[in-house]
N, C-alpha and C positions, 0 to 999 in steps of 0.2 A: 338273164332272161331265159325262160324255158318254153317259149312259144313255138320253137322250131324243132327239127328232128334231133338236135343235140344241144347241150347247154351252151349258151353264148354269153360270155362275160362282157357286158357293156363297158365296165371299168377295167380294173387291173386283171391281168392274166397270169403274170409270172411272179415267182419268188426270185428276186435278183440276188444271187449269191447265198447259198444255203448254210455255209459254215458260220456258226455263232449268230446267225440271223434270228431274231426272236420269232419271226413269222414261221420259221421251220418247225419249231416246237409247237407253236400254236396250231399250225396246220395239222400236225399229227394228232393233237388232242381233239381237234374239231372233226376229224375224219375226212379231211381233204385228201383226195387221191391226186398224185402229181406224176409228171412225166419229165424226164430230163431232156432238154433241148440242146442241140449242139450247133453253134453258128456255122461250123465248118462242114456240116452235113448238108451240102447245098449244091445247086447248079445255077449257072448264070447265063442269061440270054441277052443279046444285043438286038437292036432294031432288025427287022426282017427275019426274026427267028434264028439268028446265027448264034450258035452255042459258043460261049466263051471258054477258053481253056482254063482249067483250074490253076495251072501254073501262072498264067498271066494275072488272074484274079488275085491269087495269093501274093504275088510280087507287088502289085499295085497297092493292095491293102496294107502291106508292110510299110511301103513308102508313105502312105497316108497317115498311118499311126505314128510314124517318126515325126512327120510334120506337126501333128497334133501335140506331141510331147514338147516341141520346141517353139511353136509359134507364139506362145504367150510372151516369150522374151521380146518379141517384136510387136506386141499388141500396144494399144493406147487407150487410155481411160475414156476418151471421147469418140472412139471408133468401134464400130461393130465387128464381129467376127467376119462377116461377109466382106466388109470393106478391106480389112487387113488381108484376108486370104486371097481375095481376087487381085489385090495389088501385088502380093508376093508370088503368087502362083497362077498367073492369068491363063496359061494353057490348060492346066489341070482343072481350073474352075469351069472351063468350057467342055471338058472331056466328060462323056456320058457316064462312064464307070465312076469317075471321081464325083460326079454330081449325085450318083447313087450313094456313095459313101457319105457324102455331106448330108444327104437326106436321111438315110437310115441309121447312121451312127452318131449324128450330131443333132439335127433338127428333131428327130424322134425322141431322143433322150432329154433334150433341153428345150429348144424353142426356136422362134423365127431367127434365121441367121442375120437378117438385116437389123435386128434389135439385140441379139445376143452379145454379151460383153466379150471383147477380144482378150480380156485379162482373166476373167473368172470362169471360163467355160469348163475348166477341169477342177473347180472347187468341189468340196464335199468328199465324203468317204464312201467306200464300197465294201461289201462283204465278199470274201473269197468263196470259192466253191462253185459247183454247177448251178446253172439256171434251170429252174423247174416251172412248168406250166401247170395250172390247175386243170384237172381232167373233169371233175364233177362240179365245177363252179366255185368261184371265189366267195360266193355268198355263204358257203359252209362256215367261214370264219365269223361272219356277222351273225348268223343263226346261233352259233355256239356261244358267242359273247353276249348275245341278247337274252339268253335263258334267265328266267326269273327276274327280268327287269321290265318295269312298266314303261312302254314306249307308245307315245301318241303319234299316229301316222296322219298325214295329210292335214297337219295343223301348222300353218305358216306363221313364223315369227316376223313381226313388223317393227317392233320398237323395244329397246332395252333401256330402262331407266335405272341408273345406279346412283341417283342423287340422294337417295334415302337410305336409312340403315339396312333395309332389306331390298334387294334388287327386284324390280318389277319387270316381268317379261310379258309384253303384249303379243297375243297370238290370236289365231282365228276364233278360238273358242272362249276368249276372255283374257284375263290377266292372272298370272301366277307370280307368287313371291318366293324368294329363296335367299338364304344367307350368302350362297356362292352360285355363280353362273359360269358355266364353261361354254365358250363359243367355239364351235368346231366347223363352222361353214367354210367352204372353199374360198380361196383368195378372190376368185372371180366374183363371188357374191359380195364380199367386202368392197371390192372395187365398184360394184354396181350401185352401192349406196341404198339398196332396197331395205336394209335394216337401219333404222334411225337409232342413234345413241344419245342419251341425255345423262350428263352433259356430253358435249362432243368428245370424241376420242382425242387423246393427247396428240399434239402436232407431230411428234416423232413417229407415232404409230401410223398416222394418216400419210406421212411422207413415205413410210415403208410400204403401205398398201398401194400407193401410187407407183412407186419405183421398182418394185419386184414384178417381173413379168409373169404372164399366164399363158402357157402353151395350149394348143388344141390338137388333139389326135383323135381321129375317127376311124372306126373299124367297119369292115364290110365282110360278111360271111356269105359265100355263095355255095349252094348245094347243087350237085349235078346228078343226073341219072346213073352215070358211070364215071370211073376214074380214067383219065386219058393222059395224065402227067406222070413223071418219074417218081419212084419210091425214095424220095429225099425229104428232109424236113423243111428246107427252105428253097424257094425259087426266086431268084432276083431277075429283074427286067430293067433295062437301062434306056428309057425313053429320053427325049430331048428335054421335056418339062420335068423339073425337079419336084419332089415332095408328094407325089400322088401315085398310088396304085402301082408301085414298083417293087414291092416286097410281098411275097406270097408265102404264107405258112400252110404247109400240107397237113390239114387236120386229120387225115387218115392215119398218121403215125401214132396218134394217141386215141383216136376214135376209129378203129378199123371199120372199113366199109362205109364210112360216112360220106365218101365221095364229095368232100368239101375243101374249099380253099378260103383262107382268110387273108385279106389285104388291108392296107392302111392308107390314110392321107394325113399329112402333117401341116401344122401352122396355117398359113393363109390358104393353101390348097384344101386343107381340112375344112376350114370355115366356108370356103366356096362350095364344097360338096353339099352343105346343108341346104342350099338353095335349089338343089337339083332333085327331081322326082326319083323314085325308085327305078323307074325305067331308064331315066337318063344316066343315073349312076351305074346301073348294070351295063348299059351300052358302052360307057367309058371303060369299065373294067374289062369287058369282053373284047374291046379293040386291042388291048394289050395281050390278053390271053390268046386270042386268035392269031396275033402276030407271032407268038411263040409256037403255037400248036396247030395252026391252020384253020381254015374256015369251015371244015367239016365236023368240028367238035360239036357236041350237043349243047343246046341252050340250058342255062341253069334253071332249076326247079324253084328255087327259093332264095330270097335275099333278106338278111338281117343286117341292121346298120345302127350306127350311133349318130347323135347330133349334139355334141358336148358344148359347143359355143352358144347355141340357142337354148340350152337346158337351163331354166331359171333357177335350178338348184345347184348350179355349178359355174356356168359361164366360162367354160374352158376345162382343161384336163389337169394340169399341174404346173407348179411354179418353176421359174428359172431366173438366173441373173442377167438382166439387161445391161445396156451401156450405162443406164442411170443407177443401177444397183450397186450398193456397197454391202459386203457380207454382214455387217452389223444390222442391216435392215431386217434380216431373218430373226435376229435376236429381238429387235423392236417389235416384230409381229408376235413374238412369244411373251412379251412383257405383260404381267398382270396389272390391274388397276385397283387401287384402294383395298387390296386384299379381298375384293368382292368379285371382280370380273377377270376371268381367266381365258386364255386362248390356246387352242391346240389345232393340229392339222399339219400336213406335210410341209406347208409353207412357213411353219414356225420352227422347223428343225434344220438348223444351219448345216449340219453335217450330212443329213440324209433327206434333203428336200426332194420332192417329186416322186417319192416312193411310198409304198404301203408301209414298209417297216419304219420309215420316217414318221408317218402319221401315227402309227401304233406307239412308237417311242415317245412322241410328244404327248400322247394321252397318259402314259405312265408318269411322265415328268409332271404334268399338271395335277394328276391324282395325288402324287406325293406332296406337292405344294399345298393342296387343299387339305389333305390329311394332317399336315403339320399345323395348320391353323385351327383345325377342329380340336386337336389334342391340347 
């Protein structure tokens, strides 16, 4: 979105791991400018604006990562991550810093802890290398890929009929026919049932749609008249309530003189923020910011925000494995039907679900399938 003083990516912001990541090359070709972000370039505050020592933060973070590495061995197919973690580590589960770790390192990346699988939370692969954030907007990729392609905007699909030799796609402006149709709508849209399929999708695919989870992450960008915070990339804050407005990205580090902070809400707290007005959200954010920096700081000039759960083109942000999920469900989401109907999207990529590179790789995968049938 480009309505504010600086580009605000409503969706993806980062390239996660740039080594051998296909998005790295694509970003260079598309003219995306990036900035390397460092998780350790941070400062942490507890309630009351008490600055936490870096040594304590690092020590506790190391303990947390060790637990993540081994907790799967004590997980259970019918128990959520939250159930197992809170049982094994009750004191840490109540500790404010650990609740921040759970929120920003698990819920953010995956989904609701009370639904997240205690066995599958480390499934999938990652690319190595630095994390880089888009400086001039992630839409540079879409604009680049869309060149010379006819794209119909604001034309909603309501029904896909693949009962005939040529697939019929019913949409706002009529009916289109094709030999092959690629469905790339987010998992949340498939869950909503707002697209009718004739005949009904296979039971295995319907089961996968139901049992793979859909996270919600919302972003909030506040612009101020001046900068009153430290020259670090990240500011963490550890309130009692988990999953909301506790992690601040200092936008100044890649947009000098922007005087802007971006913060986040995850899972149920993210969904709850969508019911709040701009003023109410701003007040909630500022309660945390003022606790860190005092009541004399200036009021923000501008708020930009997202509402992914109520967005009818998404109904959430990205997929994750719940207690009901089995990893083959991601493969079922990717299964084509009758060599006519094909499916792509991050939720169809078992190794790289929840990422832009997963979505991109799924598109290459399906393009190859379709191409082999054309030949």
